[in-house]
Each structure stands twice: as C-alpha cells, then as structure tokens.
N, C-alpha and C positions, 0 to 999 in steps of 0.2 A: 847306123846311119843319122847323122843330121840328122833336126827335126826344126822346121821352121817355127820363130817365136808368133808373138800372138799381137795388138794390137788395141792398144787403147785408149780414147782424147775420154779429157774435161772437157765439158761445154760450162755456160755459168756466165750470164749479166756482171758487172761492172763488180767485185767487192763482194765476188762474191767465194773467193778462198782457193783459188782455181789454182796458182801455181804453188803455193803452199800445197794444197795434196793429194800434185803430182806431187813431190817432194817424197811427201810425205811414204806416197803408193807403189813410187820406183824407194827407201828404202824394206819395207814390207815384202817386196819380190825378191829382192835384194835376199831378203830372212830366211827365204824360202829359197833361198838356191840357185835361183833365175836371171841369167845376165839382161844389164837391165840397161835401153839409151833414155830420158830426160830430154823432149826437144819443146817447142811452142810456133807457135803461128800464131801472127808471117811473121815467119826467121825461119830458125832449123839448120841451117845452111847458104856458104855466103853473100847469092844473091840472092837470094830472098830479105836473106838478116840488112841487104841495102833498100829491097824493095815494099819493108820491114818500115825504113826511116822518113821514105813518104807518106806513106799509107798513118799514121798516125801524129804526124808531125804534124798537119795541115793544111797539107800538099792544094784544096782545092778543089777537087776534081769527082765533078758528076757521080748520083752515087753508080752508075753502067761502067764505067770510065773506072770507076773502087774495083769494082765484082773484076773485070778482067785482070786489076793487078794483082790482086789478093789471089786469083786461079796461075797468072804466071809465075808466084811465088810460090803458094803449094805444089804448082809445078815440080820447081828443083828443088826443091826439098824435100819429096816422095820423089825425084831422079837419084839427088845426090845422096838421101840423108835414112828416108825411110826402108826404100826398099831396097836395098843392101843390106842394114839391122839386121831389121825382114829373115835374107835370109840366111843371116850365117848366125839364124836363131836365135836375137834377141825380143824381147817382149823391148816395145817402144810407148810409150806414153807422151804421150803428146799434149798441149795444154794446148786447144783450141782444133778447128781442126774444116770442113765443109761443112759443118751442123752453126758454128757464126755465121759466117758470110749466108745462112739462108736468114740467120733470127735480125745480124746488124744491118744488115745491104737488100737484105727480103723484105721481111716483118719489116724496120726501122724503116731504110730508106726508098722500097718503091718495087726496087730490080720484081724485076715479077719471074714467075718461080721454075717458068719454062724455058726461061734462058739461062737460070744460077743452074739447070738438071746439065742444061748441054752444057756448059764451061764445066762445070763437076764430067757430066761424059769423056768428055775431051781429053783434059788436064790428069786424070783420078782411070780412067780403062779400067771402070768399072773395082779398083783399088779402095780399099775402103776399112775402119774399126769391125774385133770380131763385136769390143763390149764401147759403147757412151756412157759417159760417169754426165747426168745434167747437176750443175749443184744451182741448186732453187733460196730460193729466199727474197724479203719482201722490197723491191727493189728504194726505197727511206733509208732500210738499213745495210746494203750492198753500197751504199754510193756513202752514207756515212760512215762509212770502212772504208774504202774507196780515196776517201779525203785524212781521216787517222795514218794512211803509208808515206805522207811528208811526203810525195817526195809530186814533181809539180803534174797538175790534172794534161793528158792526151787533150783528143778533140774529139774521140765519143767519151770522154767520159766530162766533158764539156757540154756538151750536148743535152736537154730538157725533159724533166722527171715524164714526159707523153711519149718521149724517144722509146725513155729504157723500159718505162712499159709495153711500149710493144718487142721488147726484144725479149721480156718476163713472156708475156704470153705468144710466142712464135714457140722458146726451146719444151716449152710445157705444152704445146702441139704436135713441136718436131718427134716428142717423147711418148706421146700418145701413140703418134700417130706407127709407131718403129716400134712396139715392143722389145719385141727379137731381141732387137741388139741393147736399146736408150736401158738408164736403165735411173728415173729420177732418185735423187741423194737434196733433204735437207737438210740444210747452208745455214739456219739457224743458231741452231747449238757452237758452243766453240768448237776447236780445228783439236783436243785431241777424242772427242768422242765423234766427231765426222768423220777423223781417221778410218775409227777403230770398227764406222758404219762400213763405209767404204775397203776396208783390209777385210771383212766379215763378207760382202757384196761380192767385190772378185773371185773370193777363194772360192764363194757356188757358184760363179755361172763359169769360172774356167775355170777347174781345178791340174 
C-alpha cells in the first residue's frame, strides 16, 4: 500500500538561512531513502512564480491586496505541486508557507488575523504542514547576513528594522501558540550546526 508523504515548512525572517537549510534537510531525508520534493513560496508552480515577481518586485500593493495575492499563489502551489507530491508519497519541504503571511502581512503590515485565517480556510481547505521549523535569530544578524548574499534586496528586505522586529516577534508568537506543529530553531550558529539540529529534530518528530 502506498504511503502518503509528509509536509514540512521552514519559516523565519530575512537572513535566517531557510533556503540553505531546506536544501540540507532535503539531502538528509534523501539519505534516509525518502522521496523528497523541495519547493518555495511565493512560487512553486508556474502561476505562483508569476505572482512571486509581483510580490517581491515592489508592485505597490496595499497589505490586504498583498495577502490576497499571496493566497492566490499559495492555492496554485497547493493544487499544482504540493498535493500531487504528497499523494505520490513524497516528503514535501517548503521554504515559507502560511506562517509567513501571518508574520509579514499580519504582524508586519497590520492585516487582521481573522482575514488571514479566512483566506487560509478558503485557499487551503484544511491542508497544512505536519511540522514547521521556525528559524530564529536577532534582526541585526539576519539583515547583515542578507546583505552579504550579494544579490539585490527585495522590497521586504528594504523595509526598516522595526518592521523586521515585528516579523520576528510574530514568528515567535506563532511557534509558541502551536507547539505541536512548530519547533523553534536557533539560527545564529553556523550552517552545519543548524543543519545537524534540524535533522535530529525532524528524525525525532517525524520518524
């Protein structure tokens, strides 16, 4: 009998190392002999990638319009990529998911939590991750790391430190409210140390 896959998301502020750690986790799970799909948000499907360009390119949308567009992209991603992979028995690792909307558009930009949850209910129909890894580090360290990447800053990275502190506070509040789903990970150590901690955590929580 074919087994369904598992859905893992990585969350956190700018410079927390989500993309790098998602790749490391995918490699770790592959070494366990598991079929893995690595994806990201906004994006992960052709329509969602087009919407990503609008969101990160500074289209001048107001926060509610951003939230609507994020969930439109998320719906496309879910239907086109995530659900088929899970149904095929793959373990899906996603760099950002609904918690990023809660943190960025909610805590960061003031979209009411009730509106975000209503959109989530419509777009996701109850689909969510089995485990969310929240990579946490001080704002000043994360922004310094983001600047060292050598790529042009997106419009969220260009926002001020107060915005990014609200993001961090939001992710910490989300993790504290849902300890059964979320696990906080200190992202201040080096890449290898963080990857080892994540691998051990996933092996323990999702054996």
